C-alpha positions in Angstrom: -13.0 13.5 -17.7 -10.4 15.9 -18.7 -8.4 14.7 -21.6 -4.9 15.7 -23.1 -3.1 15.6 -26.4 -1.2 11.9 -26.5 2.0 13.7 -28.1 2.3 13.3 -31.8 0.3 10.4 -31.7 -2.8 13.2 -31.6 -5.1 11.2 -29.8 -7.0 12.7 -27.3 -6.3 11.0 -24.0 -8.2 11.0 -20.9 -6.1 12.1 -17.9 -6.4 8.4 -16.2 -6.3 5.2 -18.0 -7.5 2.0 -17.2 -4.8 -0.2 -16.1 -5.1 -4.0 -16.8 -2.6 -5.4 -14.2 -5.4 -6.3 -11.4 -8.9 -7.2 -12.7 -7.8 -10.4 -14.5 -8.4 -14.1 -13.4 -5.2 -15.2 -13.5 -1.3 -14.4 -14.3 -1.1 -17.7 -16.3 -2.5 -17.5 -19.9 -5.6 -19.7 -19.2 -8.3 -20.7 -21.8 -11.2 -18.9 -21.1 -13.3 -21.8 -19.9 -10.9 -21.9 -16.9 -12.3 -18.1 -16.1 -15.1 -18.2 -13.5 -18.0 -16.2 -14.4 -17.8 -14.1 -11.4 -14.7 -12.9 -12.4 -15.6 -12.2 -16.1 -18.4 -9.8 -14.6 -16.4 -7.9 -12.9 -14.0 -7.2 -15.4 -16.7 -6.3 -17.8 -18.2 -4.2 -15.0 -14.9 -2.7 -14.3 -14.4 -2.0 -18.1 -18.2 -0.2 -18.3 -17.8 2.0 -15.7 -14.2 3.3 -16.8 -16.0 3.9 -20.1 -18.8 5.7 -18.4 -16.1 7.9 -16.6 -14.7 8.9 -19.9 -11.6 6.7 -19.5 -11.6 5.0 -22.7 -8.3 4.0 -22.7 -7.9 0.3 -21.7 -4.0 -0.6 -21.2 -3.5 -4.4 -21.1 -0.2 -6.4 -22.1 0.6 -10.2 -23.5 2.4 -10.4 -20.2 -0.8 -9.9 -18.1 -2.0 -13.4 -18.1 -5.3 -14.1 -18.7 -6.1 -10.4 -19.5 -6.2 -10.1 -23.0 -8.5 -13.0 -23.6 -11.1 -11.8 -21.0 -11.4 -8.4 -22.7 -11.2 -10.0 -25.7 -15.0 -11.0 -24.8 -16.0 -7.2 -23.8 -13.8 -4.7 -25.9 -15.5 -6.0 -29.5 -19.1 -4.8 -27.8 -17.9 -1.0 -27.4 -18.0 0.7 -30.9 -14.4 0.8 -32.1 -13.9 4.4 -32.1 -15.4 4.9 -28.6 -12.1 3.4 -26.8 -8.5 3.3 -27.2 -6.7 0.1 -26.8 -3.1 -0.4 -25.6 -1.3 -3.7 -25.8 2.5 -4.2 -24.9 4.5 -7.0 -25.7 8.2 -7.7 -25.1 10.5 -7.3 -27.6 12.7 -10.4 -28.4 15.8 -11.3 -30.3 14.2 -12.2 -33.3 11.7 -10.0 -34.7 9.5 -12.9 -36.6 9.0 -14.1 -32.8 7.7 -10.4 -31.9 5.5 -10.4 -34.4 4.0 -13.5 -34.1 3.3 -12.7 -30.5 1.9 -9.1 -31.9 -1.2 -11.1 -34.3 -1.5 -13.6 -31.3 -2.5 -10.6 -29.0 -5.2 -9.2 -31.8 -6.4 -12.5 -31.7 -7.1 -12.7 -28.0 -8.2 -9.1 -28.4 -10.5 -10.1 -31.1 -9.6 -6.5 -32.6 -8.6 -5.7 -35.9 -5.9 -3.4 -34.8 -4.9 -1.9 -31.7 -4.3 2.0 -31.2 -1.2 1.8 -29.0 1.6 -1.0 -29.0 3.8 -0.8 -26.3 7.4 -3.0 -26.6 7.1 -4.2 -22.9 9.5 -4.2 -20.3 12.5 -1.9 -21.9 14.4 -2.5 -18.7 18.0 -2.5 -19.8 20.4 -2.3 -22.7 19.7 -5.6 -23.8 16.3 -5.3 -24.3 16.8 -1.8 -25.9 19.0 -3.7 -28.1 16.3 -6.0 -29.2 14.3 -3.4 -30.1 16.1 -0.5 -31.5 19.0 -2.6 -33.5 18.6 -2.6 -37.3 15.5 -4.7 -38.4 14.9 -5.3 -34.8 11.4 -5.4 -32.9 10.8 -1.6 -33.4 11.2 -2.0 -37.2 8.9 -4.6 -37.3 6.3 -2.8 -35.2 6.6 0.0 -37.6 6.1 -2.9 -40.3 2.6 -3.6 -38.7 2.0 0.1 -38.3 2.0 0.4 -42.0 -0.4 -2.9 -42.6 -2.9 -1.1 -40.2 -2.5 -3.5 -37.1 -1.1 -0.8 -35.3 -1.9 3.1 -35.2 1.1 3.8 -32.8 4.7 2.5 -31.4 5.9 3.2 -27.9 7.3 1.5 -25.2 7.3 0.7 -21.2 10.3 0.6 -19.1 10.9 0.3 -15.4 14.4 0.2 -16.1 17.1 3.0 -14.8 17.4 6.7 -16.0 19.8 6.0 -18.3 18.1 3.6 -20.4 15.0 5.3 -20.0 16.7 8.1 -21.5 18.5 6.5 -24.5 15.0 5.1 -25.6 13.2 8.4 -25.2 15.9 9.9 -27.3 16.1 7.2 -30.0 15.5 8.2 -33.9 16.0 5.7 -36.1 13.0 4.0 -37.3 11.2 6.7 -36.1 12.0 6.4 -32.5 9.1 6.0 -30.5 5.6 7.8 -30.0 4.8 7.3 -26.6 6.5 5.8 -23.1 4.9 4.0 -20.2 7.0 4.9 -17.3 7.7 5.5 -13.5 7.3 8.8 -12.3 5.4 10.3 -9.2 6.4 11.8 -6.0 8.2 9.0 -4.6 10.6 8.4 -7.4 11.3 11.4 -9.6 14.5 10.3 -11.1 13.2 10.0 -14.2 12.1 13.5 -14.9 14.8 14.2 -17.4 13.3 11.7 -19.4 10.0 13.0 -19.0 11.3 16.7 -19.9 12.9 15.1 -23.1 9.8 13.3 -24.1 7.9 16.4 -24.0 10.8 17.8 -26.4 10.5 15.0 -28.7 6.4 15.2 -28.3 6.1 11.9 -27.1 2.9 10.6 -25.1 3.7 10.1 -21.4 2.1 7.4 -19.6 2.7 7.1 -15.9 2.3 3.4 -14.5 1.0 2.3 -11.5 1.1 5.7 -9.0 -1.4 4.1 -6.9 0.7 0.8 -6.1 4.3 1.4 -6.9 4.0 4.9 -6.0 3.5 3.6 -2.5 0.9 1.5 -2.0 -1.2 4.7 -1.1 -4.5 3.0 -1.1 -3.5 2.1 2.3 -1.1 5.0 3.4 0.3 5.2 6.9 -0.9 7.4 9.2 2.2 9.7 9.6 1.6 9.7 5.3 -1.9 10.6 5.7 -0.8 13.6 8.3 1.8 14.9 6.3 -1.0 15.1 2.9 -3.8 16.5 5.0 -5.7 17.9 3.7 -5.6 15.5 0.6 -5.8 11.6 0.9 -2.2 10.7 -0.5 -3.3 9.0 -3.6 -5.0 12.3 -4.5 -1.7 14.1 -3.7 0.0 12.2 -5.7 -2.5 12.6 -8.8 -2.6 15.8 -8.5 1.4 15.8 -7.9 1.6 14.3 -11.3 -1.1 15.9 -13.6 -0.5 19.5 -12.5 2.9 19.0 -14.9 1.5 19.4 -18.4 4.5 17.2 -19.5 2.4 14.1 -18.2 -0.5 13.0 -20.1 -2.0 10.3 -18.1 -2.2 8.3 -15.2 -2.6 4.5 -14.7 -5.7 3.4 -12.5 -5.2 -0.2 -12.2 -8.3 -1.0 -11.0 -9.9 -4.6 -9.9 -13.4 -3.5 -9.3 -15.4 -0.5 -10.6 -15.2 1.3 -7.6 -11.5 1.3 -7.2 -11.5 4.8 -9.6 -14.0 6.9 -7.3 -10.7 8.1 -5.0 -8.6 9.1 -8.0 -10.8 11.0 -10.1 -11.8 13.5 -7.4 -8.6 14.6 -8.5 -9.7 16.1 -11.3 -12.1 18.9 -9.1 -9.0 20.1 -7.3 -6.7 20.1 -10.6 -7.4 24.0 -10.9 -6.0 24.4 -7.4 -2.8 22.3 -7.4 -0.9 25.4 -7.5 -2.0 26.0 -3.8 -2.6 22.4 -2.4 0.8 21.0 -3.7 3.3 22.7 -2.4 2.5 23.0 1.2 2.2 19.5 1.7 5.6 19.1 -0.8 7.1 21.1 1.9 6.1 19.0 5.0 7.0 15.9 3.3 10.7 17.1 2.2 10.9 18.5 6.1 9.7 15.4 7.2 12.3 13.3 5.4 15.2 15.8 6.6 14.3 15.2 9.7 14.6 11.5 9.6 17.9 11.1 7.9 19.3 14.6 7.0 19.4 16.9 4.4 22.7 15.4 2.4 21.0 11.7 2.3 17.4 12.8 1.3 18.7 14.2 -2.1 22.3 12.2 -2.4 22.1 8.8 -1.4 22.7 7.7 -4.8 25.9 9.9 -5.1 29.0 8.5 -6.1 27.9 4.3 -6.1 28.8 2.1 -8.4 25.9 0.4 -10.5 24.7 -2.8 -8.8 26.2 -4.9 -11.4 29.8 -3.8 -9.9 29.2 -4.0 -6.9 30.0 -7.4 -4.7 27.0 -9.4 -4.3 25.4 -7.8 -7.0 23.8 -5.5 -4.1 21.6 -2.3 -5.0 22.9 -0.5 -2.3 21.0 2.9 -4.1 17.8 1.1 -4.0 18.4 -0.4 -0.4 19.1 3.3 0.9 16.0 4.8 -1.2 13.7 2.1 0.4 15.2 3.2 4.1 14.8 6.7 3.4 10.8 5.7 2.5 10.7 3.7 5.4 12.5 6.4 7.8 11.0 9.6 6.5 7.3 8.8 5.8 7.0 5.9 7.3 6.2 3.6 4.1 7.6 0.8 6.3 5.2 -1.7 4.1 6.2 -0.5 0.5 9.7 -0.1 1.5 9.5 -4.2 2.6 7.8 -4.9 -0.4 10.1 -3.7 -2.5 12.9 -4.6 -0.7 12.3 -8.4 -0.8 11.9 -8.3 -4.7 15.4 -7.5 -4.8 16.8 -10.6 -5.9 13.5 -12.0 -7.2 12.4 -9.2 -9.9 14.3 -9.9 -12.9 14.7 -7.2 -15.0 12.0 -5.3 -13.6 13.6 -5.1 -9.9 17.2 -6.0 -10.6 20.1 -6.4 -8.2 20.3 -8.1 -4.5 19.1 -6.4 -0.9 21.6 -6.4 1.9 20.6 -9.2 3.4 24.2 -10.8 3.0 26.1 -7.5 2.7 28.0 -8.8 5.7 29.6 -11.2 3.7 31.4 -8.8 0.7 33.8 -6.4 0.8 32.1 -3.2 -0.1 34.7 -0.8 -0.1 35.4 0.4 -3.5 31.9 0.3 -4.6 30.8 2.7 -2.0 34.3 4.9 -1.5 32.9 7.6 -3.9 30.1 8.1 -2.1 29.7 11.1 0.7 28.5 8.7 2.9 30.7 5.8 2.5 31.6 5.4 6.5 27.8 5.0 6.7 26.9 2.8 4.5 27.6 -0.3 5.6 25.6 0.3 8.9 22.7 1.8 6.8 22.5 -1.3 4.9 22.4 -3.7 8.0 20.0 -1.5 9.3 17.6 -1.4 6.6 18.2 -5.1 6.5 16.9 -5.6 9.8 13.9 -3.4 9.4 12.7 -4.5 5.9 13.7 -8.2 5.1 11.3 -10.5 5.3 10.6 -14.0 3.0 11.2 -13.0 -0.4 8.4 -11.3 -2.3 7.5 -12.4 -5.8 6.4 -9.7 -8.1 2.7 -9.5 -9.2 2.8 -11.4 -12.3 4.6 -14.6 -10.4 2.1 -14.7 -7.6 
């Protein structure tokens, strides 16, 4: 395993982390008595396999249903200094409630402390304010740190780039020590935040490069051809890790074998400068051929924020998903994400375009260089992608 210094934490972080979203039994916080023995055995085998491979960073969250409770049966079996444990707790309007939730997470994990505590889901300015206001949840987390219950404090986010940037750059109460964010080949809008994190010596953890990075564990045939000789998932991992600003990628393993493909990236990392550019070029050429050079790069230019758009339509996200579907045949991924719009809360906000024809979007798109075409593109995207609304994984 390859390890990188995780920013100011000084932790020796494996470049792949064991993410805790998929091996647990339930997205409901069930008592352990309700967890089937077979599921617990699989979870424990997954954790043991991760540690055997050198993936000693185990990541979970209070909001991941039975995950913390189930991990509490296996993590204390390891020498405490042999593993790095991260959990995440959502900031709340009342910091005392946040503190109580952290204590509950420690009880569930059966640990005296966690190495990394993430303020979970800073996806908009309200949640950021809950965290960073005077005597807010960040200050409370720092108090927990002084008490020895938390070693380092960071945040996780699915938010828009401006919110992510603001959180990365926050300086009071020590700011944050690290960030969990989305950045991978199909979504590079958070690159300025990654650069800012590097400048401020924050650890950088990439969320879900396999699933949110395009459902790359089952890539479409066109993407396979474009990424040859690499598997698309390996290409994506190599693309991320060739940037020294990135420290670790989450592997959301559901079973022990789920580590195998992504770990083949390690033997190729020294050749990233040779392998990545030609694939990158082919991918860009395919996108340009499908949607044109201007739309490929500037689909979001001049658009109003979704909250200021009639019908709360997230036009930028719809156009992005249309690009992915047309350019690289990521139709299944685009359909999954498209139908989350309206059902994704702060994790994927705004609405899709199924009812766009009922609203006058003129004012909200008039500054776009594509204003004349956008209504037709929204209709096309809806015809291609609309299905019964999807639930977020945590709602299923």
